[in-house]
C-alpha positions in Angstrom: 3.2 -3.9 -5.2 4.4 -4.7 -8.7 4.1 -2.4 -11.6 4.2 -3.3 -15.3 7.2 -1.4 -16.7 6.6 -2.5 -20.3 6.2 0.3 -22.7 2.6 1.2 -23.4 3.7 2.9 -26.7 5.2 1.4 -29.8 8.6 -0.2 -30.1 11.3 1.8 -31.7 12.1 0.7 -35.3 15.5 2.4 -35.4 18.0 -0.5 -35.1 20.5 1.8 -33.4 18.3 2.1 -30.4 19.3 -0.5 -27.8 17.6 -0.7 -24.5 19.9 -2.9 -22.3 18.5 -4.0 -19.0 20.2 -3.2 -15.7 19.1 -3.9 -12.2 19.8 -0.3 -11.3 16.9 0.8 -13.5 14.4 -1.6 -11.9 12.1 -0.4 -9.2 13.4 -0.8 -5.7 11.3 -2.0 -2.8 9.9 0.5 -0.2 12.1 0.2 3.0 8.8 0.7 5.0 10.3 3.2 7.4 8.4 4.3 10.5 8.5 8.1 10.3 8.4 10.9 7.8 11.8 12.0 9.1 13.2 8.6 8.4 12.1 9.0 4.7 13.7 12.4 4.6 17.0 10.9 5.6 16.6 8.0 3.2 15.9 10.4 0.3 19.1 12.4 1.2 21.2 9.3 1.3 20.1 6.1 -0.4 17.6 7.6 -2.9 20.1 10.3 -4.0 22.8 7.7 -4.3 20.6 5.4 -6.5 19.6 8.4 -8.6 23.2 9.3 -9.3 23.9 5.7 -10.4 20.9 5.7 -12.6 21.9 9.0 -14.2 25.4 7.6 -14.8 23.9 4.4 -16.3 21.7 6.5 -18.7 24.7 8.7 -19.7 26.8 5.7 -20.4 24.2 3.7 -22.4 23.6 3.6 -26.1 20.2 5.1 -25.4 22.0 8.3 -24.5 23.7 8.3 -27.8 20.3 8.0 -29.5 19.1 11.0 -27.4 22.2 13.0 -28.4 21.2 12.5 -32.0 18.0 14.3 -31.2 19.4 16.9 -28.8 17.6 19.7 -30.6 14.4 18.2 -29.2 15.5 18.5 -25.6 14.9 21.7 -23.7 17.7 20.8 -21.3 20.8 18.8 -22.4 20.9 16.8 -19.2 17.2 15.9 -19.1 16.5 13.0 -21.4 13.7 10.4 -21.3 13.8 6.8 -20.6 13.3 5.4 -24.1 11.2 2.3 -23.3 8.2 4.2 -22.0 8.1 6.8 -24.8 4.7 7.2 -26.4 5.5 6.9 -30.1 7.7 5.6 -32.8 9.7 8.9 -32.9 12.0 10.5 -30.3 9.9 12.5 -27.9 11.0 13.9 -24.5 8.1 12.5 -22.6 7.0 9.2 -21.1 3.8 7.3 -20.2 3.6 6.3 -16.6 0.8 4.3 -14.9 -0.2 5.2 -11.3 -3.5 3.8 -10.0 -6.3 4.9 -12.2 -4.0 7.4 -14.0 -2.2 7.1 -17.3 0.2 10.1 -17.3 2.1 11.5 -20.2 4.8 13.6 -18.5 6.9 15.7 -20.8 9.1 18.8 -20.9 7.7 22.1 -22.0 7.3 21.7 -25.8 10.1 22.7 -28.1 8.8 21.1 -31.3 5.1 21.9 -31.5 4.3 19.5 -34.3 5.8 16.6 -32.3 4.0 17.7 -29.2 0.6 17.9 -30.7 1.2 14.6 -32.6 1.7 12.9 -29.3 -1.2 14.8 -27.6 -3.5 13.6 -30.3 -2.3 10.1 -30.1 -2.5 10.0 -26.3 -5.9 11.9 -26.2 -5.6 13.2 -22.6 -8.6 14.4 -20.7 -6.6 17.4 -19.4 -3.3 19.1 -20.0 -1.7 20.8 -17.0 1.1 23.3 -17.5 2.8 23.7 -14.1 5.2 26.5 -14.9 4.9 30.1 -15.9 6.2 31.0 -19.4 8.7 33.2 -17.7 10.2 33.1 -14.2 12.0 36.3 -13.5 14.1 36.8 -16.6 14.3 33.1 -17.4 12.1 31.5 -20.1 10.7 28.3 -18.8 8.1 27.4 -21.5 7.0 28.7 -24.9 3.3 29.3 -25.5 1.9 26.5 -27.7 -1.8 27.2 -27.6 -3.4 29.5 -30.1 -5.1 32.8 -29.3 -8.3 32.5 -27.3 -11.2 34.9 -27.5 -11.5 36.6 -24.2 -8.1 35.6 -22.8 -6.8 37.9 -20.1 -4.4 40.7 -20.8 -1.9 39.3 -18.3 -1.8 35.8 -20.0 -1.4 37.4 -23.4 1.3 39.8 -22.2 3.3 37.1 -20.4 3.2 35.0 -23.6 4.7 37.8 -25.6 7.3 38.7 -22.9 8.4 35.1 -22.7 8.7 34.8 -26.5 10.9 37.8 -26.8 13.1 36.6 -23.9 13.4 33.2 -25.3 14.5 34.6 -28.7 17.1 36.7 -26.9 18.4 33.6 -25.1 18.7 31.8 -28.4 20.6 34.7 -29.9 22.9 34.8 -26.9 23.5 31.1 -27.1 25.1 31.5 -30.5 27.3 34.4 -29.5 28.4 33.7 -25.8 30.5 30.6 -25.1 30.6 30.7 -21.3 27.6 32.2 -19.5 24.5 33.8 -20.7 23.6 37.1 -19.1 20.6 38.8 -20.7 20.1 42.5 -20.6 17.1 44.6 -21.3 18.7 45.9 -24.4 19.1 42.3 -25.8 15.3 41.7 -25.3 14.5 45.1 -26.8 16.6 44.2 -29.8 14.4 41.1 -30.4 11.3 43.2 -30.2 12.7 45.5 -32.9 13.1 42.5 -35.2 9.6 41.1 -35.2 6.0 42.0 -34.1 4.0 39.6 -31.9 1.8 38.9 -34.9 4.7 37.0 -36.4 4.8 34.4 -33.6 3.5 30.9 -34.6 0.9 30.8 -31.8 -0.4 34.3 -32.6 -3.4 32.9 -34.6 -6.9 31.6 -33.9 -5.9 28.2 -35.1 -2.6 26.3 -35.5 -2.1 24.1 -38.5 0.3 21.2 -38.8 0.0 20.0 -42.4 2.4 17.0 -42.2 0.4 15.6 -39.3 -3.0 16.7 -40.7 -3.8 18.4 -37.4 -5.7 21.6 -36.6 -5.6 23.1 -33.1 -8.1 25.6 -31.7 -8.7 27.0 -28.3 -11.9 28.4 -26.6 -13.7 29.1 -23.3 -10.9 30.9 -21.5 -11.4 31.3 -17.8 -9.2 33.1 -15.2 -9.6 31.1 -12.0 -7.2 33.3 -10.1 -4.1 35.3 -11.0 -1.6 33.0 -12.8 -4.2 30.2 -12.8 -6.2 29.8 -16.0 -8.1 27.1 -18.0 -9.3 26.8 -21.6 -10.7 24.1 -23.9 -8.4 22.8 -26.7 -9.8 21.2 -29.8 -7.4 19.1 -31.9 -8.8 17.9 -35.2 -7.4 15.3 -37.5 -8.2 16.4 -41.1 -7.2 14.3 -44.0 -8.7 13.1 -47.3 -7.0 9.7 -46.8 -8.8 8.6 -43.7 -8.4 5.0 -44.6 -4.6 5.2 -44.1 -3.7 7.5 -41.2 -0.2 7.7 -39.8 0.7 4.6 -37.8 0.8 6.5 -34.5 -2.8 7.7 -34.9 -6.0 5.9 -34.0 -8.7 8.0 -35.7 -11.8 6.2 -34.4 -12.2 9.3 -32.3 -11.1 12.0 -34.7 -11.4 14.9 -32.3 -9.3 15.4 -29.2 -10.7 17.9 -26.7 -8.5 18.2 -23.6 -9.0 20.9 -21.0 -5.9 23.0 -20.7 -4.8 24.3 -17.3 -2.1 26.9 -16.8 -0.8 26.9 -13.2 1.9 29.5 -12.7 2.0 29.5 -8.9 4.7 27.0 -8.4 8.3 28.0 -9.0 11.0 25.7 -10.4 12.9 23.4 -7.9 10.4 24.4 -5.1 7.6 22.6 -3.4 4.1 24.1 -3.8 2.9 27.0 -1.8 0.6 25.0 0.4 -1.3 21.7 0.6 -4.5 23.6 0.2 -3.4 25.1 -3.1 -2.6 21.7 -4.6 -5.7 20.2 -3.2 -7.8 22.8 -4.9 -5.9 22.3 -8.2 -6.6 18.5 -8.0 -10.3 19.3 -7.1 -10.7 21.6 -10.1 -9.8 18.9 -12.5 -12.0 16.1 -11.3 -15.0 17.0 -13.4 -12.9 16.6 -16.6 -11.5 13.1 -15.8 -13.1 10.1 -17.4 -14.6 7.7 -14.8 -12.3 4.7 -15.3 -8.9 5.5 -16.8 -7.8 9.0 -16.3 -5.5 10.3 -19.0 -3.5 13.4 -18.0 -0.7 15.2 -19.7 1.6 17.1 -17.4 4.6 19.4 -18.1 6.5 22.0 -16.2 9.8 23.1 -17.8 12.0 20.0 -17.7 9.2 17.6 -16.8 10.8 16.0 -13.8 10.3 18.1 -10.7 6.9 19.8 -10.5 5.3 17.5 -13.0 6.4 14.4 -11.3 5.5 15.7 -7.8 2.0 16.7 -9.0 1.5 13.3 -10.7 1.9 11.7 -7.3 -0.4 14.4 -5.7 -3.1 13.5 -8.2 -2.7 9.8 -7.4 -2.9 10.6 -3.6 -5.9 12.8 -4.0 -7.7 10.1 -6.1 -7.0 7.4 -3.6 -8.4 9.3 -0.7 -11.3 10.7 -2.8 -12.4 7.2 -3.9 -11.5 5.5 -0.6 -9.1 3.3 -2.4 -7.0 2.7 0.7 -5.3 0.1 2.8 -7.7 0.2 5.8 -5.5 -1.4 8.4 -3.0 1.4 8.2 -3.1 5.1 8.9 -2.3 8.4 7.2 0.3 8.3 4.4 0.7 4.6 5.0 -2.9 4.0 3.7 -2.0 4.3 0.0 -2.1 1.1 -2.0 1.0 2.2 -3.8 3.2 3.9 -1.3 4.7 7.3 -1.9 8.1 5.8 -2.2 6.8 3.3 -4.8 5.1 6.0 -6.8 8.3 8.1 -6.9 10.2 4.9 -7.9 7.7 4.4 -10.7 8.4 7.8 -12.1 12.2 7.5 -11.6 12.3 4.2 -13.6 9.8 5.2 -16.3 10.4 8.9 -16.9 13.8 10.0 -15.6 15.9 9.1 -12.5 15.7 12.7 -11.2 11.9 12.8 -10.9 10.7 14.5 -7.7 13.8 16.7 -7.9 14.2 17.9 -4.3 13.8 16.6 -0.8 11.3 19.3 -0.2 9.1 18.1 -3.0 9.4 14.5 -1.7 8.4 15.5 1.8 5.5 17.6 0.5 4.0 14.3 -0.7 3.7 13.0 2.8 2.1 16.2 4.2 -0.2 16.3 1.2 -1.4 12.8 2.0 -2.1 13.8 5.6 -4.0 16.9 4.3 -6.1 14.7 1.9 -7.0 12.4 4.8 -8.2 15.3 6.9 -10.3 16.8 4.1 -11.7 13.6 2.4 -12.3 11.1 5.3 
């Protein structure tokens, strides 16, 4: 099956950004192997080899030089986006990927909130899914970017604060330690002594971004289970000069109201806890998706492992739910876009390391079998 790899966003105007073509960055055909174990071995050999070549190509290209110019926008220095599928005129560590009925905007956990919300408003997703806790152990994985919500749980609020102080301690350590960063409790306590939670940007009932003319509010907080929450976001475009909005905005629909999901039950570099957990996560989001084209923003920490894996899970769930299947085949072979092709779409449109581990890749096959049992 062919996929349109042309950018759905706007072309870069910066003349320094060159996007040379290379066969290595094109989608590869599914080898159509017979068993799941055959695909496991193929991932560990051929797919990993191609991934390494693609990463080298990106690191050697002028696009990498452009990414280096904007390195403060990247949460991780080695995780940069493929430029031709970025959503806007400006550098943003996120990409638009088409899978079936889905338009995904897959991104890292936000580092520049104004840039993040500018792209959210422009993309206008039905839902936003955060697939990482703010803090895993003593390691900050994401900063809170939604405002205070009336009725939010004490655990969600406290984790937001703990992650913020830990992140600040990491930033302080980065400036003083050249080799490794080892955080201590005293370092975190020192950050707490410097500022109160009320000073954090998100610690308000609404967030304002004057240059983008955007106002962000949150409401209707619901705790689905421990570390699994949802809320409603409202992003308003407010400007006196509505006749001349920024070029990246279509203000025919002035208000953007995605449902925000926080799913903190899936650790970095791991596969999900169970097929049932992911099935229920997919199921919980169905009522919020538009009937024709589903627009979903996904992020974890880097935006290549859990986010990419869950994007394929949503695609699989949708295919079995809507019976959009190849009927003369069975199980995971029934998908119109194969699991291999879906992963290739992500690796050639977001980042070559998408679906980061063989366990995440193999989970997609077992999840397809689970969906078949539950939905057929």
